[in-house]
C-alpha positions in Angstrom: 26.0 -12.0 -6.5 26.9 -13.3 -2.9 26.3 -11.0 -0.1 29.0 -10.5 2.4 28.0 -11.8 5.9 28.6 -8.6 7.7 26.4 -6.7 5.1 23.6 -9.3 5.3 23.8 -9.0 9.1 23.4 -5.2 8.9 20.5 -5.5 6.4 18.7 -8.0 8.6 19.1 -5.8 11.7 17.6 -2.9 9.7 14.6 -4.9 8.7 14.0 -6.1 12.3 14.3 -2.5 13.6 12.0 -1.0 11.0 9.4 -3.7 11.4 9.5 -3.4 15.2 8.5 0.2 14.7 5.9 -0.6 12.0 3.9 -2.8 11.7 4.7 -4.8 14.8 2.5 -2.8 17.2 -0.4 -3.0 14.8 0.1 -6.8 14.3 -0.4 -7.2 18.1 -3.5 -5.0 17.9 -4.9 -7.0 15.0 -4.4 -10.3 16.9 -6.1 -8.8 19.9 -9.1 -7.6 17.9 -9.3 -10.9 16.0 -9.4 -12.9 19.4 -11.9 -10.4 20.8 -14.2 -10.8 17.8 -14.0 -14.6 17.9 -15.0 -14.6 21.7 -17.7 -12.0 21.2 -18.8 -12.9 17.8 -18.2 -9.4 16.5 -16.0 -6.4 17.1 -17.5 -4.0 19.6 -17.3 -0.3 19.0 -14.4 1.7 20.5 -14.9 4.3 23.2 -16.2 7.4 21.8 -13.3 9.5 23.2 -9.9 8.8 24.5 -10.6 11.0 27.6 -14.3 11.4 28.2 -15.4 15.0 28.6 -12.3 16.5 27.1 -13.0 16.7 23.3 -9.9 18.7 22.5 -7.5 16.5 24.3 -9.1 13.4 22.9 -8.8 14.8 19.4 -5.1 15.6 19.9 -4.4 12.0 21.3 -6.2 10.4 18.4 -4.5 12.6 15.9 -1.0 11.8 17.3 -1.9 8.1 17.2 -3.0 8.4 13.6 0.3 10.2 12.6 2.6 7.8 14.8 3.2 5.3 12.0 5.1 8.0 10.0 8.0 7.3 12.4 8.5 4.1 10.5 8.6 5.8 7.1 10.9 8.5 8.5 13.2 5.7 9.8 13.2 4.1 6.2 14.2 7.5 4.6 17.0 7.9 7.1 18.5 4.4 6.6 18.4 4.9 2.8 20.0 8.2 3.1 23.0 7.0 5.3 23.4 3.8 3.1 24.8 5.8 0.2 22.4 3.9 -2.1 21.0 7.2 -3.6 18.4 7.7 -0.9 14.8 7.2 -1.7 15.6 6.9 -5.4 16.7 3.2 -4.6 13.1 2.3 -3.9 11.5 4.4 -6.6 10.5 7.2 -4.3 11.8 10.1 -6.4 10.6 12.5 -9.0 12.8 11.3 -11.9 10.0 10.2 -14.1 6.7 11.8 -13.2 5.1 11.0 -16.5 5.5 7.3 -15.9 4.4 7.5 -12.3 1.2 9.2 -13.4 0.6 6.6 -16.2 1.1 3.8 -13.7 -1.7 5.0 -11.4 -4.3 3.5 -13.7 -2.8 0.0 -14.0 -1.9 -0.2 -10.4 -5.5 0.7 -9.4 -6.9 -1.8 -11.6 -4.5 -4.8 -11.3 -3.0 -4.0 -7.8 -6.2 -2.9 -6.0 -9.5 -3.1 -7.6 -9.4 -6.4 -9.4 -7.7 -8.6 -6.6 -9.8 -7.2 -3.8 -13.2 -7.1 -5.6 -12.5 -10.5 -7.2 -11.8 -12.3 -4.0 -14.7 -10.5 -2.2 -17.1 -11.8 -4.7 -15.5 -15.2 -4.4 -15.9 -15.2 -0.6 -19.6 -14.1 -1.0 -20.2 -16.9 -3.5 -18.7 -19.4 -1.1 -20.7 -17.9 1.8 -17.5 -17.1 3.7 -17.8 -13.9 5.7 -15.2 -11.6 7.2 -15.4 -9.9 10.5 -17.9 -7.0 10.5 -17.3 -3.9 12.6 -20.0 -3.1 15.1 -21.8 0.2 15.0 -19.4 2.8 16.1 -20.2 5.6 18.5 -17.6 8.1 17.4 -17.4 11.9 17.8 -17.6 14.0 14.7 -13.9 15.0 14.9 -13.0 11.4 14.2 -13.9 11.9 10.6 -10.7 14.2 10.5 -8.6 11.6 12.3 -9.8 8.9 10.0 -8.8 10.9 6.9 -5.4 11.5 8.4 -5.1 7.7 9.2 -6.0 6.9 5.6 -3.3 9.2 4.2 -0.7 8.0 6.7 -1.5 4.4 6.0 -1.1 4.9 2.2 2.3 6.5 2.7 3.7 4.3 5.5 2.6 0.9 4.3 4.0 1.3 0.8 7.3 2.8 1.9 8.0 0.3 4.6 6.2 -3.0 3.5 6.6 -2.6 -0.2 9.6 -0.4 -1.2 11.9 -0.9 1.8 11.2 -4.5 2.5 11.4 -5.6 -1.1 14.7 -3.8 -1.5 16.3 -5.1 1.7 15.3 -8.7 1.1 16.7 -8.7 -2.4 19.9 -7.2 -1.0 20.0 -10.0 1.5 20.1 -12.4 -1.4 16.6 -13.7 -0.9 15.1 -15.5 -4.0 12.1 -13.8 -5.8 9.6 -16.2 -4.4 10.9 -15.7 -0.9 10.7 -11.9 -1.3 7.2 -12.0 -2.5 6.0 -14.5 0.3 7.6 -12.6 3.1 6.2 -9.2 1.9 2.7 -10.7 1.5 2.8 -12.3 5.0 3.9 -9.0 6.6 1.2 -7.1 4.8 -1.6 -9.4 5.9 -0.2 -9.7 9.4 -1.6 -6.4 10.6 -5.0 -6.9 8.8 -5.8 -10.2 10.6 -8.8 -8.4 12.3 -10.7 -8.8 9.0 -10.9 -12.5 9.7 -11.6 -14.4 6.4 -11.8 -11.1 4.8 -8.0 -10.9 5.0 -8.0 -13.1 1.8 -8.9 -10.1 -0.2 -5.9 -8.2 1.4 -3.7 -11.3 0.5 -4.7 -11.0 -3.2 -4.1 -7.2 -3.1 -0.6 -7.7 -1.4 0.4 -10.3 -3.8 -0.6 -8.2 -6.9 1.1 -5.1 -5.4 4.5 -6.9 -4.9 4.5 -8.4 -8.3 3.7 -5.1 -9.9 6.2 -3.2 -7.8 9.0 -5.6 -8.6 8.2 -5.1 -12.3 8.1 -1.3 -12.4 10.1 -0.2 -9.3 8.1 3.0 -8.8 6.5 3.7 -5.5 4.6 6.9 -6.0 1.7 5.2 -8.0 1.2 2.7 -5.1 1.1 5.4 -2.5 -1.3 7.5 -4.5 -3.7 4.7 -5.2 -3.6 3.4 -1.6 -4.5 6.8 -0.3 -7.2 7.1 -2.9 -8.7 3.7 -2.0 -8.7 4.4 1.7 -10.0 7.9 1.5 -12.8 6.9 -0.8 -13.9 4.1 1.6 -14.0 6.6 4.4 -16.0 9.1 2.5 -18.7 6.5 2.1 -18.6 5.6 5.7 -18.7 9.2 7.1 -20.4 11.2 4.5 -22.2 8.8 2.2 -20.3 10.2 -0.8 -19.3 7.9 -3.5 -15.5 7.5 -4.0 -16.2 7.4 -7.8 -15.7 11.3 -8.0 -12.4 11.3 -6.4 -11.2 8.3 -8.4 -12.2 10.0 -11.6 -10.2 13.2 -10.7 -7.1 11.0 -10.1 -7.6 8.4 -12.8 -8.6 10.7 -15.6 -5.2 12.4 -16.1 -3.4 9.1 -15.5 -5.6 7.4 -18.2 -4.7 10.2 -20.5 -1.0 9.9 -19.9 -1.2 6.2 -20.1 -2.8 6.5 -23.5 -0.2 8.9 -24.7 2.6 6.7 -23.7 1.2 3.7 -25.4 0.3 5.7 -28.5 4.0 6.9 -28.7 5.1 3.4 -28.3 2.8 2.2 -31.2 4.1 5.0 -33.3 7.7 4.1 -32.6 7.0 0.4 -33.4 5.3 1.4 -36.7 8.3 3.7 -37.6 10.7 0.8 -36.8 8.7 -1.6 -38.9 8.6 0.9 -41.9 12.4 1.4 -41.5 13.0 -2.3 -41.3 10.9 -2.9 -44.4 12.8 -0.2 -46.4 16.1 -1.7 -45.3 15.1 -5.2 -46.4 13.9 -3.9 -49.8 17.1 -1.9 -50.2 19.3 -4.9 -49.4 
């Protein structure tokens, strides 16, 4: 269905404004870090504190910086609310089907995160292609809290802005499915460029995520898995705790619900087959 030029113009303006809030500042930072790494052959550690000798103030500044991307998610929620599209329901960010959301956590984790990223990482290792490795970090203890907050913030903001909102607005602009996928993938990898060649694993994850989201149109599973993935990685970094325990806590109920849904579907198919067979014999 053709889109009116005035509506398309409004949608494009919304996209530009939202992406300028997030992730544009992080794209600039990623490019700066990438250039720095190429010049110095590695990423040097950051300063231990934002303001030396002021732990409390440094912690507050780092915490605010970790929470700052939520402005982008808040802007998306506001724009969806005033657009009379049903609010966040239009991007699958509602509680209308919690059972399906829980069931989708497992396939999203396996198909959208684990297999694409691990598969590409093993491929890069086999081809002797290495990404950029972070240098040893001299960080204060409080930064573990800031990192956890950043992990949760990233999972919420990235999926709301770069997946739900961007897919929705591009489709409303009349973009073809291929264009929607390509643009969303490019935006996703743009602020991960500091990984160097390691960004190819992000590319695989971004591609799988967009395809899965366009299939199911539910956003909560992507947010949950993204937070799970990032927090699990940080637990290894800061505490040496395997993320497997957290993943089991989240995936166990998801696996059970996923199994129940498929069992019900199989039972319905068997009942339909029996009904169809009796109908044929009766006719």
